[in-house]
N, C-alpha and C positions, 0 to 999 in steps of 0.2 A: 504493500500500500504506500502510495506517495505521501510525503509530508505535506500537511496543510498549515499554512501560516495565516493567522487572522490579525488584523490591525487592532491596536488597543482602542481606537475610536469606534470601530465596528462593534467590538465587545461591549463598550460602554453604552452604545445605542441600544443594543439588544437587552442589556440589563435594565436600562431605564424604562424600556417599553414593558418589561415584565410579562411577556407573552411567550409561553413555552413552545407553542406550535411554531411560531415564527422563528424562534431561536433554533429549534430542531431542523426546520426546513432550510435555514441558512447554512447550518453546519453540514447537513447532508448534501446540499448542492455544492458546497465548497470541496467536500471530500468525494464527490461523485458516488454517493451511496444511496441511490434512489430506491433500492430494494428495502431500505429501512422504513420507508414511508408507505408500505403496502397496506397498512391498517388504516390509513387516512382516507376519508371520503373525498370526492372531488371538491365538494363545497368547503370542507375543512381546509384543504390545501389552498384553494383560491383565497379563502379568508386570511390565511397566514401570509400568502404572497402579497395580498393587498396591503397588509401592515408593513411588510418589508419595503414596498414602494413608497409608503408614507415616510419611512425612516431614511430613505435614500440608499437603501442597501440592495435594491433591485432596480434595474433600469425601467423607468416609466414608459408605458406604452404610448404610441402616438395617439393624439386625440381622435376618437372615433366619430365625433360629431362636430359639425360646423357651429359657429356662434348663433345666438338667438335670431339674428337677422336672416339667417339662412334656413330656418325651420319652415315647414310647410305652412301655407296660409290657411288656417282653419276659419270656417264661416260660422255664423250663429246657428245655421241649420246643422252643422256638424256637432256643435255643442248640444243642441236640443236632442239630436238623435242619440248621442251617448248618454244623456240624462234619462232617456226613455227606455234604454236597454239595461235591465237589471243585471244581466250577466257580466257586463263590463266593469261593474263596481265603481263607476264614475260618480254616480249620484251620492252614495254613502261617503265617498272621499270628499266631495264638494261640501257636504254637510259638516264633516269633521274639520276641514280646513277653515270654514267660516266660523265654526265654534271656537277654534284655536285662536284665530285672529280677532275674534270679537266683532265681526262685521260681515256684511254680504259682499260677495265678489262681483265685480263688474264683468261685462261680457268679454272684455279684453283679458281680464285676469283668468276667467274661465278657460279661454283659449290657451293661455300659458300653462295652466294646470293640465289641460288635455294633452298638450305637447309632451309633458313629462311622462305621461303614460304611453302615448301613441308613438312619438318620435324618438324619445330617449329610451323607451322600453323599460322604465322603472316600474316595478310592481306597485300597486296601490298602497300596500302596507308599508313599503319602503318610503314612498312619497310622504305618507302620514308621519313617519318617524322624522324624515327630513324637515318637514315644516315645524314640528315641535322643537327640533334641534335649533333651527334658525330663530325661533321665538325666544328660546332660553338664552341663546347667545346674545341676542339684541338686548334682552332684559339685564343681562350681566354687565352691559356697557352703559346702562343708564335707566333709571326707574321710568316705567311707562313707555319705553321705546318698543316699537313693533316693527318687524321687517316688512318691506314692501314685497310684492310679488316678483318684482324684477330682481331683488336681492335673493329671494328664494330660488328663482330660476337660475341665477348664476351659480348658486351652490349645487343645484340639480345637475348642471353640466359637469361640475367637478366630480360629483358622485358617479355619474354615468361614465365619464372617461376613466375614472379609477375603478370601474366595475364594482362599485359598492351597490349591489343590486339584490342582496338578500338581507334578512333581518340579522343574521349572524355577522355579516360583514359590516353592517351599519353599527352594531353593538361594539365591535372591535375598533372601528374608526372613532366612535364617540369616546370610548375608554381612553384611547391614545390622545385625543384632543383634550380631554379632561386633565390628564396628567401634564400635558404640555402647558395648559392654561394655569394649572396650580403652580407649576415651576416658574412661569412668568411672574405670577403674583408674588412668589417668594423673593425673586430677584428684584422686583420693583421696590418691595419693602426694604431690601438690603441696601439699595441705592438711594432711598429716600424719595422715590417717585410716587407721589400720591395725588389724588384729585384730578387726574387727567389721563387720557388714553395715550398709549405709546404710538409714536409714529411708525410707519412700516419699516424704516431703516433701524430704529431703535429695537423693534421686535426681532428683526433679523439678527442683530448683534447678540441679544440675550439668548435667543434660541441656539445660535452657533456655540455660545459658551456652555450652555446646558448640554448640547450634544457632544462637546469635547469631553465632558465629564468632570468639570471643575466643582470642587466642594465650596460651600458658602464662605468658609474662612479664606480660601484662596481668592475668591472674587472680591471679598471685603478688602484684602490686602492690596489687590490691584487697584481698587477704587481709592484707597488711601494714598498710594503712590501717585496716582493720576492727579488727585487733588493737590498734593504737595508740590508737584512739578508744573501743573498747569493752572492751578487756582480754582479748579472745579471739575465737574464731570465732562471730560472731553472724550467722546465715544471712540474716535479713531485712535487716540493715544492709548486709551485703556485696552482697546482691542490688540494693539501692537504688543503690549505687555503680555496679555494672555496667550497670544499666538506664539510668542517666544517660549513661554512656560509649557505650552502644549507640545512644541517641538522637542523640548527637553524631557517631556513625560512627567511634569510636575503639576499635581492636581490638588494639593493641600498646602496650607500655609507653612506647615512644618517642613514639607519637602522643599518649598521655595526658599525658606530661610537657610536651609542646610546645603542645597545643591544648585541654586540658581547661578548660572554662569553668564555674567554680563559681558558685553563687548569690551575688548581691552581698553578702548578710548572713551567708554561711556562716561558722560558727565565732565570730560576734560576739554577745555577750550584750547585751540591751537596756540602754541607758544606759552602756555601756562604751566609753571612748574609747581607741583604740590609738595608739601613737607613730607619727607621720607622717600621721595622719588630718587632714583639714581641720577646723578648729574649727566646732562646731555653732552655730546661732543662739543657743541658750540660753547657751552658754559665752561668746559675744561680749557678750551682754547683761549677764552676771554680771561680766565684766571691766570693762565700761563703768561699771557701778554702783560698783564698788570704787574706780575712779579718781576718780569724782565725789565719793565720800565722803572720799577723801584730800585 
């Protein structure tokens, strides 16, 4: 059997996700041991693979669907026909979505909802979970906020392209999102960011540090060093510190204090001689010249 080498970053992502199926699938694929997975159903395997794609440990598939502007043009007659056919499940879904949003859907919104079933191919129960997920996400970002159908539609395309098309896959996706948001909240508290939403760039920084596997004390130490050297939270500067520590494999404050290897000229200005430094050749020549003149 050939040797399998896993990066520490991949291992940290798998541990943070806490999903045994995804970890086993990743290891089996890396070692080319597909026979170990014979007890997995196709749905179970696909659910595990979907989480690996979320973690960036499996190549994302090309989008299967065009953007909303390219979806079929549904008419009001199409909507009425679907509402009158019990076997489609469209009418119960409309009722549940309206109850969840607390209002009646317009004709255009009904067409959007129909496209999720007919064009994207998402089952009604998955769309129902999707809508509830979007509502809870909006509420977490501000009391009383509700998502628009356009926002829900955008998320539906994300789920469809990620093949989150069963209740099991939806549950795994939301579990991973909950862990991610919890970690973001912890890091915001750590950096004193309260009372406002993160910008997309700030969120990307925090998620990248979490995926690298840094412990809270290491991030706090990087924050302290950033504030000392720049006078405040400078994202790019702090990121450069953490990227250096990640390269060295340092993920706790104790490891950093013990093993951090700074660049040889870090903090030293050109032509500046510090106490304790060995005299430079130029200084030795100058001293020799002074003695000869005396």
